[in-house]
N, C-alpha and C positions, 0 to 999 in steps of 0.2 A: 543600534539598528537591530530589529527583531530577526532572528534567524528562524525561518519557518520550519526547517527540518529539525532543528533542536526542539522547537515547540511541539512538533509531531511526536518526537521521542518522549518528551515529558508526558504527553497525553497517554501514549501507549503504556508507559511505565505505571500508570494508575491501576491497571488490571492486576489484582492481587495474586491470582493463581493462573499462571500462563503455562499451560501444558504445550499446546501446539500453536505456532505462529506462522504466518505466510507473508513473504515479500513477493507481492504480485509483479513487481517491476524491478528486478534486482540491480540494474544499472551497474555501478562500479563496486557494489557490495557494502556500502556504508549502512544502509538500513538493515541489511542482512546481519552485519556484525552486531548492530545494536540489538536486534531481536534475539540473536544467539545469547546475548548476555542476560536476558530476562525470561526466556522461554526454554522449556526442556527440549523441544524439537522444533526446528525451523525448516520450512520448504521454501525455496526461492526460485522464481521463474523469470526467464528472460528469452527473447526471441533471437537476439544477436549473439553470435559467437564471441564478439569482443566483450560483451557484458558477462557472459558465462566465464570467460577466462579471467577477467578482472575480479569477479566475485570469488572465484576459486583461489586466486592468488592472495586476496585479502584474507580469506579464511585460513589458508596455509600459513601466511606470515604471522597471524595471530593465534595459531595453534587451536583453531576452533574445529570441533568434531561433531557437533550436534545439528549440522545443517546438511540438507540434500539440495543440490542445485540441479535444476531441470531446464533444458532448452526447449521451451514450449510457450505458446501464448497463454497469458493468464486467464483467458476466457475458457480454457480447457483444464484449468486447475483441478476441477472436480473428478477428472480421470485418475488423478493421483491422490487427492484428499477428498474422501467421500464420508467424512465423519465431522463431528463438531470440532471447531477450533476456537481459540480465544482472542487472537490478535491478527490483524492484517494491515498492510500498508500498500498504498498505490502512490508512487511518486511519478506523476504524469509528465509527458513531454517527450524529449528525445535524450539519448545517451550523450552526456557531456563529452565534447571533443570528437563526436562522430557525425555521420551523415544526418543532417537535420530533417531530411525527408522521411527518415524512418522514425516514426513517433507513434505515441499512443493514439487511439481512435475512439471517439465517443461510443460508437456501437459496440465495440469490443469491450470497453470498460463497463458499459451498462449490462452486457450479458454476464460478464464476470461478477459484477457487483450483485446482481439479482441472485445468482447462485451462492455467493459468499454470504449474503444476508440470511439465506435459508439455513446455513450451516453454523452461523455465529452463535456461540454459547451465551447464556444469560450472564451479563456482566462483561461480555467480550466487547472489544473495540475495533473498529475499522477506521483508519485515517486515510484520507485522500489529499495529497499535496498537489495543488493545481497551479501551474504556471500559465500565464495568459498568452501562450503562443497561438492558441486556437480557441477563439471566442465561442465557436459553435460547441466544442467539447465542454467548455466551461458552462455554458447555458444549459445544455442537455443534462449534464450530471447534476447541477444545482437544482434544476426543475424536478428531476427524478427523486433525489433524496428529500426534497422539501415536501413530497407527497407520501413519505413513508408513514405507516400507522403508528399508533400509540405505544407499541411494544419497543420502539426505538426512541432515543433522544438524539437529535441531529443538531450539531453546532457548526456554524461557519465563522471562522476566525480570520479577519482580514485587516491589513493596515489600510485605513481609509484615506489617509492624506498623501499617499504615494501611488501615483498613477501606474497601473499595470503591475503592481507588486503581486507576488504569488500569495496564495492564501491556502487555508486548509479547511477541510470538512472532517468532523469527527462524528462517527456514528456508534452509539452504545446501545446494545440490546438490554432492555430493562426487564423484559418478561417474554415468555414464549407465546 
């Protein structure tokens, strides 16, 4: 079985020079830990206190010191990161093991993504992991990224023979 999160990490690791990386949805800290292993500096965002605590605990347990964790919505990331960055990941849906009513929202993701694309370095990669909990979110994000200009390469990787399996979108900036 294909593990979509592992695949997202393989794609992100293709960026050769990763100075700054952003985990837009820190969750339990797994993506944050991965980014910390391939980037000089990582900024991780989450809106729930449980996600912040889980991410900080994972970082402490693994003796990681190149990460800043911020309790804030990812659509406001540009308050904290207003310079070019190389990598970002969005792992959409809800925090595993928590209230399923608290989840990502298409409008928020699209606001964040628009800002992120403007700051993404040439050769930089944004990966979006989409779980089909919310088909409206899925459709709106897919529609938005499919209309990006020629300065981006956009891939959609999906297991076609398994109904409602998660998939990922990879966006690479090829030129300014």
